C-alpha positions in Angstrom: 0.0 0.0 0.0 1.7 3.2 -1.2 2.2 6.3 1.0 0.4 9.3 -0.3 -0.6 12.8 0.8 -1.8 13.8 4.3 -5.4 13.2 5.3 -7.6 16.0 3.8 -10.0 18.1 5.8 -13.1 16.5 4.2 -13.9 12.8 4.8 -11.3 10.5 3.2 -12.6 9.2 -0.1 -11.1 6.1 -1.8 -13.7 5.5 -4.5 -16.0 7.5 -6.7 -18.8 5.6 -8.5 -20.3 7.1 -11.7 -24.0 6.6 -12.4 -25.8 8.0 -15.5 -28.0 11.0 -14.8 -30.6 9.5 -17.1 -31.1 6.5 -14.8 -32.6 8.0 -11.6 -33.7 4.6 -10.5 -29.9 3.8 -10.0 -29.1 6.9 -7.9 -30.0 5.3 -4.5 -28.5 2.0 -5.5 -25.2 3.7 -6.4 -25.2 5.4 -3.0 -25.7 2.0 -1.3 -23.1 0.2 -3.4 -20.3 0.6 -0.9 -18.5 3.3 -2.8 -17.2 6.2 -0.7 -18.8 8.8 -3.0 -20.9 9.0 -6.1 -20.8 11.1 -9.3 -24.1 11.5 -11.1 -23.2 12.1 -14.7 -25.1 14.6 -16.8 -22.4 14.8 -19.6 -21.0 11.7 -21.4 -23.6 9.3 -20.0 -26.6 11.2 -21.2 -27.7 11.5 -24.8 -28.3 15.1 -26.1 -32.1 14.7 -26.3 -32.2 13.5 -22.6 -30.1 16.3 -21.1 -33.1 18.3 -19.7 -34.8 15.2 -18.4 -31.6 14.0 -16.6 -31.1 17.5 -15.1 -34.7 17.4 -13.7 -34.1 13.9 -12.3 -31.0 15.2 -10.4 -33.0 18.2 -9.0 -35.8 15.8 -7.9 -33.2 13.6 -6.2 -31.8 16.7 -4.4 -35.3 17.7 -3.2 -36.5 14.2 -2.4 -34.7 11.1 -1.1 -31.3 12.5 -1.8 -31.1 14.2 1.6 -30.2 11.0 3.5 -27.9 8.8 1.4 -25.0 9.1 3.9 -22.1 9.7 1.4 -20.9 12.6 -0.7 -22.6 13.0 -4.1 -21.2 15.1 -6.9 -22.8 15.9 -10.2 -20.8 16.0 -13.4 -22.1 19.0 -15.4 -22.0 19.4 -19.1 -19.2 21.7 -20.4 -19.6 24.9 -18.4 -19.0 26.9 -21.6 -22.2 25.3 -23.1 -25.9 26.2 -22.6 -26.6 22.8 -21.0 -23.6 23.3 -18.6 -25.0 26.7 -17.5 -28.4 25.3 -17.0 -26.9 22.4 -15.0 -25.1 24.8 -12.7 -28.1 27.1 -12.2 -30.4 24.2 -11.5 -28.1 22.6 -8.9 -27.4 25.9 -7.2 -31.1 26.6 -6.9 -31.8 23.1 -5.6 -29.0 23.5 -3.0 -30.4 26.8 -1.9 -33.8 25.2 -1.3 -32.5 22.0 0.3 -29.7 22.6 2.8 -29.6 18.9 3.7 -29.2 17.6 0.2 -26.7 14.8 -0.4 -25.4 16.6 -3.4 -22.3 18.3 -2.0 -20.5 19.3 -5.1 -20.2 19.4 -8.9 -17.5 18.2 -11.2 -16.6 20.2 -14.2 -15.5 18.3 -17.4 -12.8 19.4 -19.8 -11.5 22.1 -17.6 -9.0 24.1 -19.7 -8.1 27.0 -17.4 -8.3 28.4 -13.9 -11.0 30.8 -15.1 -13.5 27.9 -15.5 -13.2 27.3 -11.8 -13.3 30.9 -10.7 -16.4 31.5 -12.8 -18.3 28.6 -11.1 -16.9 29.4 -7.7 -18.1 33.0 -7.9 -21.6 31.8 -9.1 -21.7 29.6 -6.0 -20.6 32.4 -3.8 -23.4 34.6 -5.3 -25.9 31.8 -4.6 -24.5 31.3 -1.1 -24.4 27.5 -1.3 -21.7 25.3 0.3 -21.0 23.2 -2.8 -17.5 21.9 -3.5 -15.9 21.5 -7.0 -14.1 18.7 -8.8 -12.1 19.4 -11.9 -11.7 16.9 -14.7 -8.5 17.4 -16.6 -8.8 15.6 -19.9 -7.3 17.8 -22.6 -3.9 19.0 -23.5 -5.0 22.6 -22.8 -6.1 21.6 -19.3 -2.9 19.7 -18.7 -0.9 22.7 -19.6 -2.8 24.7 -16.9 -3.1 21.9 -14.4 -1.2 23.6 -11.6 -3.2 26.8 -11.9 -6.5 24.9 -12.1 -5.7 23.0 -8.9 -5.1 26.3 -7.1 -7.9 28.3 -8.6 -10.6 28.0 -5.9 -10.8 27.2 -2.2 -13.9 25.1 -3.2 -11.9 22.7 -5.2 -11.8 19.2 -3.5 -10.2 17.1 -6.2 -8.8 16.9 -9.7 -9.5 13.9 -11.8 -7.5 12.5 -14.7 -9.6 11.8 -17.8 -7.8 9.3 -19.9 -10.1 8.7 -22.8 -10.3 12.3 -24.0 -6.7 12.9 -23.1 -5.5 9.9 -25.2 -7.6 11.3 -28.1 -6.1 14.8 -27.7 -2.5 13.4 -27.4 -3.1 11.1 -30.3 -1.9 8.1 -28.3 -3.4 4.7 -27.2 -5.4 4.8 -24.0 -2.7 2.8 -22.2 -0.6 3.3 -19.1 2.7 4.0 -20.8 1.6 6.7 -23.3 -0.5 8.4 -20.6 2.1 8.2 -17.8 3.4 11.7 -18.3 -0.1 13.2 -18.3 -1.1 11.3 -15.2 2.1 12.5 -13.4 1.3 16.1 -14.3 -2.2 15.8 -12.8 -0.8 14.2 -9.6 1.8 16.9 -9.2 -0.8 19.6 -9.7 -3.1 18.1 -7.0 -0.2 17.6 -4.6 1.0 21.1 -5.1 -2.5 22.4 -4.2 -3.1 19.9 -1.5 -6.3 18.5 -3.1 -7.2 15.0 -3.9 -6.1 13.3 -7.1 -8.6 10.9 -8.7 -7.6 8.5 -11.4 -9.9 7.6 -14.3 -12.2 4.6 -14.3 -11.1 1.3 -15.7 -13.4 0.4 -18.6 -12.5 -3.2 -19.4 -14.6 -4.9 -16.7 -13.5 -8.4 -17.9 -9.8 -7.8 -17.3 -9.5 -7.9 -13.5 -5.9 -8.8 -13.3 -4.7 -5.9 -15.4 -7.0 -3.6 -13.6 -5.6 -4.5 -10.2 -2.1 -4.1 -11.6 -2.8 -0.7 -12.9 -4.4 0.4 -9.7 -1.2 -0.4 -7.8 0.8 1.7 -10.3 -1.8 4.5 -10.0 -1.7 4.7 -6.2 2.1 4.4 -6.2 2.2 7.3 -8.5 0.3 9.5 -6.1 -3.4 9.2 -6.9 -5.4 9.2 -3.7 -8.5 7.6 -5.1 -10.0 6.0 -8.2 -13.2 6.4 -10.1 -15.4 3.4 -11.1 -18.1 2.7 -13.7 -19.5 -0.4 -12.0 -20.1 -1.3 -8.3 -18.1 -4.5 -8.8 -14.9 -2.4 -9.0 -15.3 -0.9 -5.6 -14.0 -3.8 -3.5 -10.7 -3.9 -5.5 -10.2 -0.1 -5.1 -10.7 -0.3 -1.4 -8.4 -3.4 -1.1 -5.6 -1.6 -3.0 -5.8 1.3 -0.5 -6.0 -0.8 2.6 -2.7 -0.7 4.6 -1.1 -3.9 5.6 -0.8 -4.9 9.3 2.9 -4.0 9.1 2.2 -0.6 7.7 -0.4 0.1 10.4 1.9 -1.0 13.2 4.7 1.2 11.9 2.4 4.2 11.5 1.3 3.8 15.1 4.9 3.7 16.3 5.7 6.8 14.3 2.7 8.7 15.8 3.5 7.5 19.3 7.1 8.6 19.1 6.0 12.0 17.8 3.4 12.4 20.6 6.0 11.4 23.2 8.3 14.0 21.8 5.6 16.6 22.5 5.9 18.1 19.0 9.7 18.6 19.3 12.5 16.4 18.1 11.5 12.7 18.0 13.5 9.6 17.2 12.4 6.2 16.2 15.0 3.4 15.8 17.6 6.1 15.7 16.0 8.0 12.9 14.6 11.5 13.0 10.8 11.7 12.7 9.8 14.7 10.6 6.5 16.2 9.5 6.3 14.3 6.2 6.5 11.0 8.1 3.8 12.2 10.5 1.5 13.1 7.6 2.1 9.7 5.9 1.5 7.8 9.1 -1.7 9.8 9.7 -3.0 8.9 6.3 -2.2 5.2 6.8 -4.2 5.2 10.0 -7.1 7.0 8.4 -7.1 4.5 5.6 -7.0 1.7 8.1 -10.0 3.2 10.0 -11.9 3.6 6.7 -11.3 0.0 5.8 -12.6 -1.0 9.3 -15.7 1.0 8.7 -14.8 3.7 11.2 -14.0 6.5 8.9 
């Protein structure tokens, strides 16, 4: 289990499950799937002629049973520079205003190409006075070039997600680990620099479990803090890959104990100096262990 960034202020999230916005009968099922968070998709998963219906379904969810699902729910909007995207943002902000207890806690912006995309949405949320968070999907060469600025563009930003399918198309390369490694690394670095979560793309070949698990290990070792999924059957594997071993947990406890005994001053463990990066890593390991035990 790789060591990654410190525990964020919001609840630790290991998995994000996508569900089509045009399938409202699946919303509650997705929230009960065991995923740590859900993304209702109004963009790629919804045909153009069903955009308005899907948006209305999300609003109905926010004003109905969507107030008690128990996990964070984000909504992927259509491109914020499109009419449908503007309508999505307006509808969700208005629903959030009217329903303070709604499970929808944020929106995800697709094809983010610059920091201004986030500042525009953030300012609209400020004007609406709603506590919504933002996720940014970086899936184009333009967005990749501005990844660091995007990740630092708004205090509402909770995560950046790597979008491999569109990125591969834009880069004119196969959607495989090697050709996309540099792009993935840029997204991880941008997220780490802004201290926000880094979410890797969903694995789309549901029949190839071995390669999926192998890629997940590489993904988390690279620095991604969580992974998206397109089917509930993928959630268990994601959580397993992010569950620390007994050895890692024991070592993390030793590190934290030595630090606490040092009263925040100089602390040693096995003759080695314990510094803040080690404390942060140990804290995340223990948080992941608690999450795996159902306590987080």
